[in-house]
Every structure is written in C-alpha cells, then in structure tokens.
C-alpha positions as CSV (number, residue, x, y, z in Angstrom):
1,M,61.3,-64.9,157.6
2,A,60.8,-67.9,159.8
3,E,58.1,-70.4,158.8
4,K,55.1,-70.2,161.1
5,E,54.4,-73.3,163.2
6,L,50.9,-74.8,163.3
7,E,50.8,-74.3,167.1
8,S,51.1,-70.5,166.7
9,P,47.9,-68.6,167.5
10,E,47.5,-67.1,164.0
11,E,47.8,-70.6,162.4
12,I,45.2,-72.4,164.6
13,P,42.1,-71.0,162.8
14,K,43.6,-72.3,159.5
15,L,44.2,-75.7,161.2
16,I,40.7,-75.9,162.5
17,S,39.3,-75.1,159.1
18,F,41.5,-77.7,157.4
19,L,40.8,-80.5,159.9
20,S,37.1,-79.8,159.6
21,S,37.2,-80.1,155.8
22,L,39.2,-83.3,156.0
23,L,36.9,-84.9,158.6
24,Q,33.9,-83.8,156.6
25,R,35.2,-85.6,153.5
26,V,36.1,-88.7,155.4
27,A,32.7,-88.8,157.1
28,E,30.8,-88.3,153.8
29,E,32.9,-91.0,152.1
30,N,32.2,-93.5,154.8
31,D,28.5,-92.6,154.9
32,L,28.2,-93.8,151.4
33,H,29.2,-97.3,152.5
34,C,27.7,-97.5,156.0
35,R,25.0,-100.0,155.0
36,S,27.1,-102.3,152.9
37,R,29.6,-103.4,155.5
38,P,29.4,-104.6,159.1
39,Q,29.9,-102.0,161.8
40,K,30.4,-102.3,165.5
41,V,27.9,-100.9,168.0
42,S,29.5,-98.0,169.8
43,V,28.6,-95.3,172.3
44,F,30.1,-92.8,169.7
45,Q,27.4,-93.6,167.2
46,G,24.4,-91.3,167.4
47,L,20.9,-92.2,166.1
48,M,20.7,-88.9,164.1
49,R,23.2,-86.7,162.4
50,P,23.9,-83.6,164.6
51,T,22.5,-80.4,163.1
52,I,25.7,-78.5,163.8
53,S,28.4,-78.8,161.1
54,I,31.8,-80.3,161.8
55,Q,33.5,-77.0,161.3
56,S,31.1,-75.1,163.6
57,Y,31.5,-77.8,166.2
58,L,35.3,-77.7,166.1
59,E,35.3,-73.9,166.2
60,R,33.0,-74.1,169.3
61,I,35.5,-76.5,170.9
62,F,38.4,-74.2,170.1
63,K,36.5,-71.2,171.4
64,Y,35.5,-72.6,174.8
65,A,38.0,-75.4,175.6
66,N,41.0,-73.1,175.9
67,C,43.4,-76.0,175.4
68,S,46.8,-75.5,174.0
69,P,47.1,-75.4,170.2
70,S,49.1,-78.6,170.2
71,C,46.0,-80.5,171.4
72,F,44.4,-80.2,168.0
73,I,47.4,-81.9,166.4
74,V,47.3,-84.6,169.1
75,T,43.6,-84.9,168.5
76,Y,44.3,-85.8,164.9
77,I,46.9,-88.4,166.0
78,Y,44.4,-90.0,168.4
79,L,41.7,-90.1,165.8
80,D,44.1,-91.7,163.4
81,R,45.1,-94.3,165.9
82,F,41.5,-95.0,166.9
83,V,40.2,-95.7,163.4
84,R,43.2,-97.9,162.6
85,R,42.8,-99.9,165.8
86,Q,39.0,-100.0,165.3
87,P,38.3,-100.8,161.6
88,L,34.6,-101.6,162.4
89,L,34.2,-98.0,163.7
90,P,34.9,-95.8,160.7
91,I,34.5,-92.0,161.1
92,N,31.1,-91.0,159.8
93,S,28.5,-88.3,160.2
94,F,26.9,-90.1,163.1
95,N,30.0,-90.4,165.3
96,V,32.5,-87.7,164.2
97,H,31.2,-85.0,166.7
98,R,31.5,-87.3,169.7
99,L,34.9,-88.6,168.6
100,L,36.1,-85.0,168.3
101,I,35.0,-83.7,171.6
102,T,36.3,-86.8,173.4
103,S,39.6,-86.7,171.6
104,V,40.2,-83.0,172.3
105,M,39.4,-83.6,176.0
106,V,41.7,-86.5,176.3
107,A,44.4,-84.7,174.4
108,A,44.1,-81.7,176.8
109,K,44.3,-83.9,179.8
110,F,47.5,-85.5,178.4
111,M,49.1,-82.4,177.0
112,D,48.1,-79.5,179.3
113,D,49.0,-78.7,182.9
114,V,45.6,-77.1,183.4
115,Y,42.4,-78.3,181.8
116,Y,38.6,-78.4,182.3
117,N,36.8,-81.3,183.8
118,N,34.4,-83.7,182.0
119,A,31.3,-81.8,183.0
120,Y,32.6,-78.7,181.3
121,Y,33.5,-80.6,178.1
122,A,30.1,-82.2,178.1
123,K,28.6,-78.7,178.1
124,I,30.8,-77.7,175.2
125,G,29.8,-80.8,173.3
126,G,26.1,-80.6,174.0
127,I,25.9,-84.0,175.8
128,S,25.4,-85.1,179.4
129,T,28.3,-85.6,181.8
130,A,27.5,-89.3,182.1
131,E,27.8,-89.7,178.3
132,M,31.0,-87.8,178.3
133,N,32.4,-90.2,180.9
134,F,31.4,-93.2,178.9
135,L,32.9,-91.7,175.7
136,E,36.2,-91.1,177.5
137,V,36.4,-94.6,178.7
138,D,35.5,-96.0,175.3
139,L,38.1,-93.9,173.5
140,L,40.8,-94.9,176.0
141,F,40.1,-98.6,175.4
142,G,39.8,-98.0,171.7
143,L,43.2,-96.5,171.7
144,G,44.6,-99.3,173.9
145,F,45.6,-96.5,176.3
146,H,48.2,-95.6,173.7
147,L,48.2,-91.8,174.6
148,N,51.9,-91.0,174.5
149,V,53.0,-88.9,171.5
150,T,56.7,-88.7,171.0
151,P,58.3,-85.5,169.6
152,N,59.2,-87.3,166.4
153,T,55.6,-88.4,165.9
154,F,54.2,-85.0,166.7
155,H,56.6,-83.4,164.3
156,A,55.7,-85.9,161.6
157,Y,51.9,-85.3,161.9
158,S,52.5,-81.5,162.2
159,S,54.6,-81.4,159.1
160,Y,52.1,-83.5,157.2
161,L,49.2,-81.2,158.2
162,K,51.3,-78.1,157.4
163,R,52.2,-79.4,153.9
164,E,48.6,-80.3,153.1
165,M,47.3,-77.0,154.4
166,M,49.7,-75.3,152.0
167,L,48.2,-77.3,149.1
168,L,44.7,-76.4,150.4
169,H,43.4,-79.7,149.3
170,P,43.0,-82.7,151.8
171,P,44.1,-85.8,149.9
172,L,41.1,-88.0,150.0
173,S,41.0,-89.5,146.5
174,L,40.6,-93.2,146.8
175,A,43.3,-93.6,144.3
176,D,45.8,-91.4,146.1
177,H,48.1,-94.0,147.7
178,S,51.0,-91.6,147.9
179,S,49.2,-89.6,150.6
180,G,49.1,-92.6,153.0
181,L,45.4,-93.2,152.5
182,V,44.6,-96.8,153.2
183,M,41.4,-98.8,152.7
184,M,40.9,-101.3,155.6
185,G,37.6,-103.0,155.4
186,K,36.7,-100.5,152.7
187,S,36.5,-97.7,155.3
188,V,38.3,-94.4,154.5
189,K,40.9,-93.6,157.1
190,L,42.5,-90.4,158.0
191,P,45.1,-89.8,155.3
192,H,48.3,-90.0,157.4
193,S,49.7,-92.2,160.0
194,C,53.0,-93.0,161.7
195,F,53.8,-96.4,162.9
196,N,57.5,-95.7,163.6
197,E,56.8,-94.3,167.0
198,E,59.3,-94.7,169.8
199,E,57.6,-96.3,171.9
200,T,41.0,-70.6,184.8
201,S,38.3,-68.3,184.2
202,H,36.8,-68.0,180.7
203,Q,33.5,-67.4,178.9
204,Q,31.1,-70.2,179.5
205,P,29.6,-72.1,176.5
206,H,25.9,-72.1,176.0
207,Q,24.1,-75.5,175.8
208,L,23.4,-76.9,172.3
209,T,21.7,-80.0,170.9
210,A,24.1,-82.4,169.4
C-alpha cells in the first residue's frame, strides 16, 4: 500500500496536531529564558498571552483559511527561516499566534492560485486588518523576502515532519543534536532546517480575542 503523503486530506489533522505540539514546546522552552536574554521589540510580540491554545488556533486557521495542505508545510519552513534570521525574536507564547496566522497567509499567497485577503485572515486571527498588514510586512522583511521553496526543500521538510510524526515525539531535548536542534543566543529553534536550497465561498469565522 502506498505511503500517505502529508498533503493528503486525511493526514492534515495529524500534521496540525503535531505542529501545534512542537510549537507549544518551543514556545514554553523559550518562555523560561525570555527575561535572561536580550530580545528585539517586534509587532509580533503581544502584551499578554492569548487565551486560545496554539492547537485550537491552528485548527481554527485550518478550518477557515481553506488553503492548500502544502501551505502548512511551507508555514513551518517560513517559521524556521524567520527564527534563524532573527535570533533576537525567538518563538514564545507572546508571539507564536501572530507568527502562525501571518506565515499561513503568506504561504497561501505564495502557494495557492486562489486565497483570501488580509482582512479575512485578520478576522480568522482575531486581530485588526491594519495589524495584519503590519505583520505581513514585518514577516516579509524578517524573511529577507526569501519566500521561494524549491521542490527539494519542500520534500526535505515534509519527509522530516512525516518521520517525526511517526515517532509521535517532537525532538526538543536540548541535548538532541542529531535532530538538527541548534541553540543560537540560547533560544530554542525549530528542530529542522535546510540550508542547501537551490536558490470562493466558505463558512465565515466568528471574531475572537487573541
């Protein structure tokens, strides 16, 4: 029987759950050190932790954004690129939600032929359209406008996520160097990266407080 791809509809809920768990652990680890190291002021950083969990938030995005499944893998790639280019902006509980909604939106714009506008994504994310616009610009500059994802890079990340999902344990031990986890400025990064790159009518989301 052929192995299921992560982009297949039946695999996406598992991917959403896995990414949520991974990001939760990264955010909690970085929260422990947020006061002991310098951090850059950013539009992504909220004054309070959102009351909605990372998993519920990502499930909400999945439910209403109607983007292609590949967008969630590209979102992971963008987040990895962002934190590696911005070591003073580690993923934590105060910025992970805004980073997620912005990365998914940018991934959808880059990957999909049809996608929703910023106002719609702002409604999904529980923020204003003006804030969504600022977040998009900040993410683009934070990525150095490096949005292209080659087939080789996509496959590498997809294969990594598939392998770790089979193990059902995101590798976030600080001693686990074999997983690709690096400590830059003592901030926990997403545990995989690839530097060998060749370089609509749907149910409307209700508003939420984020």
